[in-house]
C-alpha positions as CSV (number, residue, x, y, z in Angstrom):
1,X,-1.4,18.5,32.5
2,X,-0.7,20.5,29.3
3,X,1.4,19.4,26.4
4,X,2.4,21.8,23.6
5,X,3.9,20.6,20.4
6,X,5.6,22.7,17.6
7,X,3.7,22.8,14.4
8,X,6.7,21.2,12.8
9,X,6.5,18.1,14.9
10,X,2.9,17.0,15.4
11,X,3.8,13.3,15.3
12,X,5.8,13.7,18.5
13,X,2.6,14.0,20.5
14,X,1.7,10.3,19.8
15,X,5.1,9.1,21.3
16,X,4.9,11.5,24.3
17,X,1.3,10.5,25.1
18,X,1.9,6.9,24.6
19,X,4.3,7.1,27.6
20,X,2.2,9.5,29.7
21,X,-1.3,8.4,29.3
22,X,-2.8,4.9,30.1
23,X,-5.5,4.0,27.6
24,X,-9.1,4.1,29.0
25,X,-10.2,1.8,26.2
26,X,-7.6,0.2,24.1
27,X,-10.5,-0.7,21.6
28,X,-11.2,2.9,20.8
29,X,-11.4,2.8,16.9
30,X,-13.2,5.0,14.6
31,X,-13.7,4.1,10.9
32,X,-16.4,6.5,10.1
33,X,-16.1,9.1,7.3
34,X,-15.0,11.5,10.1
35,X,-12.5,9.6,12.2
36,X,-11.3,12.7,14.2
37,X,-14.8,13.6,15.4
38,X,-15.6,9.9,16.0
39,X,-12.5,9.6,18.2
40,X,-13.3,12.8,20.2
41,X,-16.9,11.7,20.8
42,X,-15.9,8.2,21.8
43,X,-13.2,9.5,24.2
44,X,-15.6,12.1,25.7
45,X,-18.1,9.3,26.5
46,X,-15.4,7.0,27.9
47,X,-14.4,9.7,30.3
48,X,-17.9,9.9,31.7
49,X,-19.5,12.6,29.6
50,X,-22.5,12.4,27.3
51,X,-23.1,14.2,23.9
52,X,-25.6,14.1,21.0
53,X,-22.8,15.0,18.6
54,X,-23.1,13.2,15.2
55,X,-19.6,11.6,14.7
56,X,-20.2,11.3,11.0
57,X,-20.2,15.1,10.5
58,X,-16.5,16.2,10.4
59,X,-17.1,19.5,12.2
60,X,-19.8,18.4,14.7
61,X,-17.4,17.8,17.5
62,X,-15.7,21.2,17.1
63,X,-16.6,23.7,19.8
64,X,-14.2,26.2,18.2
65,X,-14.3,26.0,14.4
66,X,-11.5,28.2,12.9
67,X,-11.9,31.5,14.7
68,X,-15.6,31.2,15.6
69,X,-17.5,29.5,18.5
70,X,-20.2,27.0,17.5
71,X,-23.3,26.6,19.5
72,X,-22.8,22.8,19.6
73,X,-19.9,20.5,19.8
74,X,-17.8,19.1,22.6
75,X,-16.4,21.7,25.0
76,X,-12.7,22.4,24.6
77,X,-12.3,21.0,21.0
78,X,-10.6,23.4,18.7
79,X,-10.6,22.6,15.0
80,X,-9.7,24.1,11.6
81,X,-12.5,25.2,9.4
82,X,-12.6,21.7,7.8
83,X,-12.9,19.9,11.1
84,X,-9.2,18.9,11.8
85,X,-8.7,18.8,15.5
86,X,-5.7,21.0,16.5
87,X,-6.2,21.5,20.3
88,X,-8.0,19.7,23.1
89,X,-8.6,21.7,26.2
90,X,-10.4,19.5,28.8
91,X,-8.9,20.9,31.9
92,X,-11.6,21.4,34.5
93,X,-14.2,19.3,32.8
94,X,-14.5,16.7,35.6
95,X,-13.6,13.8,33.4
96,X,-13.2,10.3,34.7
97,X,-10.7,7.6,33.5
98,X,-7.7,8.3,31.3
99,X,-7.4,9.8,27.8
100,X,-7.2,6.9,25.4
101,X,-3.7,6.4,23.9
102,X,-5.3,6.4,20.4
103,X,-5.1,10.2,20.8
104,X,-2.0,9.7,18.6
105,X,-4.3,9.3,15.6
106,X,-5.0,13.0,15.9
107,X,-1.9,13.8,13.9
108,X,-2.6,17.5,13.7
109,X,-3.0,18.0,17.4
110,X,-0.8,20.7,18.6
111,X,-2.0,21.3,22.2
112,X,-3.5,19.1,24.9
């Protein structure tokens, strides 16, 4: 499944995904200094993957940071240079479970 949202309407993704995606874990909450990376790491783990990414580092989860590919991070996570998640491309990653509905907290997400 692929969902694309206009840059002018990123909040629409939360409403769309709340209808389309059942939460894997309704308790997925991230209160660290880097909540976007924390959410991505927790979701990745809930879907059966492991990572050593430090969720307190705002860019640690980003596999693509701005226009460069990092050597670490979570595959398919595209971020701005300051660690804001703009795209998640998890197709073909053999994930289990569902994407948590708390994905709506990624307010700058433009593509899933």
